[in-house]
Structures are given as C-alpha cells and as structure tokens.
N, C-alpha and C positions, 0 to 999 in steps of 0.2 A: 236913482239908486233905490232898489227895493230892500226893504227891511225885513228880516226874518224873525223879528221879535217886536212885542209892543213898544212903541216909541216912547212911552212914558215910564218904562221900567228899565232900569239900567242893565245892560247886557253883562251880567255877572261873570259868565264863563270866559268872555273875552277879556275882562279886566283881570281875572285870576291868571289868565294865560300871559298877560303883559307883566303882571307881578313876578311870575316865575321867570320870565325872560330878562327883565331888567332889575331884579332883586330889590323890590321896595316892599313896604308893608301896606296892608289895607286896613284902615280904620273905618268901619261902616256903621252909620246910624240907620237902623231898619225900623224906625218908629212907624212908619206907614205900611211896612210889610208885615210885621209881626201881628198875628191875629186875622189877617186878611188874604195873604198870598200863600199859595201851595195847597196841597190836597188837605192837609190838616191844620193849616194856619200858622205854620211855623216860620213863614216869612220868605224873603227873597231867595235865601239859599235853597230852601225846599222847592220853591217855584222853578228855579234854574236847575235843580238837581246838582248843586254844588255843596260839598261837605262843608260844615261850619268850621272845620279845622283849617281850611283854606283861607279863612278871614283871620287876621291877627287880632283885632279888637272889634267886637260886635257889641254895639249899644242900642238901646231902645227905650223909649218912654212908654209907660203902661197906661197912659192917659188917653191914647187915641182909640185903639180898637178894644182894648181890655176893660175900659171904663174904670180905672183904678188910679191910684196915686203912686208915683215913684218911677223907678225905672231899674235897668240893670246894665252892667258892663261885663262882658265875658271875653276870655282869651286864654292863651297859654299861661302857665304859672309864672314864668319868667317875665312876660309882658306885664301881667297884672301886678306882681310884686313891684316892678319898676313904677307903675302907675301909682301904687299906694305911697311909695316914697315921695 
C-alpha cells in the first residue's frame, strides 16, 4: 500500500472526514507539531491545511519547540466552558 503522506504525521484530513461521518469529537495534542510543522510553524492543522475549527479541543505543551514553560488548551466556547467545570 502506497502512502500519500509522511507515515510519522497523522493524516488529519482523513481523521476529520471520519469525525464528520461518525459524529465524534477530536481532542488533539499537537505538542510536537506547534512550532515545527506548517509554513509558519502553526502545527499539524497548518501542515495539512485543515482549519483549527475542525478540531474540538487542541492542546499543546510550550516546552518542546517553543523552549518555554506551560501550555495551552483551545476550543469552542462551550467545550472550554465544560472543561473548566
């Protein structure tokens, strides 16, 4: 079977297509993608040209490519509000 994408990077477009077909949420840790993938280093979503709004919860550590401490968790307002609870 020939792969049309790098085997070490998740095929995000196909995963989002499955999400839309089977109605599940995507919670993605992009710690290794933020700062390294994409034209401007915005991560896996930029690498695959997938809008970040297609990901329900996007998290990342800032300690890998950014050389900092901490991290972030982003998503739709309703999802983030539920997470805070």
